[in-house]
C-alpha positions, 0 to 999 in steps of 0.5 A: 216934428211933422208940421201938420194942421193937427200939430201932432208929433207923429203923422197917422196912417189911415188903415182899415184893418181887422184886429183882435183885442185882448183885455190884459188880466182876462181871457176875454177877446173881441174883434175891432176895425183899426182905422189909424195907427201912428208911431205912438198909438192907434184908434180903432171902432168896436161894439165892445165897451171899454173904460179909460186907462184900460190896458189892452193887447192889439193884434193887427191882422195883415191885409190881403194886398200886403200893404198892411203888415202884422202888428201886435202891442200892448196898449192903454186906452186914453179916450173913448167916444160913443158913436152910437149910443151903447153899440159903437165906440171909437177908442184911442190908445197909446202904444205902451210896448211893441210885442213880437208878431208870432 
């Protein structure tokens, strides 16, 4: 366990990368901006309204600098914060399963 101020089991890595998010069981996709990533979850910003416990697939696009590698996972929404009412949301997700990157 990492001894940090926020008492998390895993350190969050701050990133700023585009992601494509797919809603499980639907052909609907949207873009998001991933803000942090840890071994068990991630957080992104989006204008797309979601619900708690909603299953999603997230693909993080590799950065141009080569620092951010491609990443693909099935996730579940665990919290949503409305940043700008009905326009912008911060979404926290737990990673359910890592997916192969194609």
